[in-house]
C-alpha positions as CSV (number, residue, x, y, z in Angstrom):
1,A,8.7,-74.2,205.5
2,V,10.4,-74.5,202.1
3,G,11.2,-70.8,202.0
4,A,12.7,-71.0,205.5
5,V,14.9,-73.9,204.4
6,M,16.0,-72.1,201.3
7,A,16.7,-68.9,203.3
8,S,18.8,-70.8,205.8
9,G,20.8,-72.5,203.1
10,I,21.4,-69.2,201.3
11,A,22.5,-67.6,204.6
12,Q,24.9,-70.5,205.3
13,L,26.3,-70.2,201.8
14,F,27.0,-66.5,202.2
15,S,28.5,-67.1,205.7
16,V,30.9,-69.7,204.4
17,V,31.9,-67.5,201.4
18,G,32.3,-64.5,203.6
19,I,34.6,-66.4,206.0
20,W,36.7,-67.6,203.1
21,V,37.0,-64.1,201.7
22,I,38.0,-62.7,205.1
23,I,40.6,-65.4,205.7
24,I,42.1,-65.0,202.2
25,F,42.4,-61.2,202.6
26,L,43.7,-61.2,206.2
27,H,46.1,-64.1,205.8
28,P,48.0,-65.2,202.6
29,V,46.2,-68.5,202.3
30,K,46.4,-70.5,199.1
31,A,43.0,-72.1,198.9
32,P,42.8,-75.5,197.2
33,W,40.3,-74.2,194.5
34,G,40.6,-77.4,192.4
35,A,39.5,-79.6,195.3
36,I,36.8,-77.2,196.4
37,L,35.4,-77.1,192.9
38,R,35.4,-80.9,192.6
39,I,33.7,-81.2,196.0
40,L,31.1,-78.7,194.8
41,A,30.6,-80.7,191.6
42,A,30.1,-83.9,193.6
43,G,27.5,-82.1,195.7
44,A,25.7,-80.8,192.7
45,V,25.5,-84.2,191.1
46,M,24.2,-85.6,194.4
47,A,21.6,-82.9,194.7
48,A,20.4,-83.5,191.2
49,G,20.1,-87.2,191.7
50,V,18.2,-86.9,195.0
51,S,16.0,-84.3,193.5
52,L,15.0,-86.8,190.8
53,V,14.2,-89.4,193.4
54,V,12.1,-86.9,195.5
55,R,10.1,-85.8,192.5
56,H,9.2,-89.3,191.3
57,F,8.3,-91.0,194.6
58,S,6.0,-90.5,197.6
59,P,7.7,-88.8,200.6
60,A,8.2,-92.0,202.6
61,V,9.7,-93.9,199.6
62,A,11.7,-90.8,198.7
63,I,13.3,-90.8,202.1
64,L,14.1,-94.5,202.0
65,L,15.6,-94.2,198.5
66,G,17.0,-90.6,198.5
67,I,19.4,-91.0,201.4
68,P,21.3,-94.0,200.1
69,A,21.1,-92.7,196.5
70,G,22.6,-89.4,197.7
71,A,25.4,-91.1,199.6
72,V,26.3,-93.4,196.7
73,L,26.2,-90.5,194.2
74,Y,28.3,-88.2,196.4
75,L,30.9,-90.9,197.3
76,G,31.1,-92.1,193.7
77,C,31.7,-88.6,192.5
78,I,34.3,-87.9,195.2
79,R,36.1,-91.1,194.0
80,M,35.7,-90.4,190.3
81,L,36.9,-86.8,190.6
82,G,39.9,-87.8,192.7
83,V,39.1,-85.5,195.6
84,L,40.9,-87.6,198.2
85,N,44.7,-88.1,198.0
86,A,47.1,-90.3,199.8
87,A,47.5,-87.9,202.7
88,D,43.7,-87.8,203.2
89,G,43.7,-91.6,203.1
90,Y,46.4,-91.7,205.8
91,R,44.4,-89.3,208.1
92,L,41.2,-91.3,207.5
93,R,42.9,-94.5,208.4
94,L,44.1,-92.9,211.6
95,I,40.5,-92.0,212.4
96,G,39.5,-95.6,211.6
97,Q,41.9,-97.0,214.1
98,R,39.8,-95.3,216.8
99,L,36.5,-96.8,215.6
100,P,34.9,-99.8,217.3
101,A,36.4,-103.1,216.0
102,R,33.1,-104.1,214.4
103,V,33.0,-101.2,212.0
104,R,36.7,-100.8,211.5
105,P,37.1,-103.2,208.5
106,A,34.3,-101.6,206.6
107,W,35.7,-98.2,207.3
108,M,39.2,-99.2,206.1
109,K,37.8,-100.8,202.9
110,T,35.8,-97.7,202.2
111,V,38.9,-95.4,202.7
112,T,41.0,-97.7,200.5
113,L,38.3,-97.5,197.8
114,M,37.9,-93.7,198.1
115,A,41.5,-92.6,198.6
116,G,43.5,-95.4,196.9
117,G,45.7,-98.1,198.3
118,E,47.6,-98.1,201.6
119,S,49.4,-94.9,202.1
120,V,52.6,-94.0,203.9
121,A,52.9,-91.5,206.7
122,E,53.2,-87.9,205.7
C-alpha cells in the first residue's frame, strides 16, 4: 500500500511538472518561481513535522495530532514566508463573503492574519 501511495505521488509530481513545462514552452508565461519555491518550502516543513508526529505516536493518536499539526505548520510557514499578498487577500475576502454567516468572521480573521490587513480592490 505504501508503494502504491508513493508511486501515485511521484506520478502526480511528474504530471504537474510536465504540464508546467508544456505551458512554458507553448506560451510565454512568466511563472512566479519565487512564490512556487516558498510554497514548496512550506509543504516540506509541514511534511517533516507531520512525519515526526507519525513516527512517535500510535496511528490513532498520529491522525488526531498530525492533521492539526500539519495545518498549523503549513499556514505558519505560508505566513512567515510571505506567500500571500494584498491581491490574494482581496480575492480570499471575496470568497469569504459567500461563506455561511457563522464561519465568515473566522475566515476573515484568518485571511487578515495570513495575507495582511484589509486590502483595496485590484
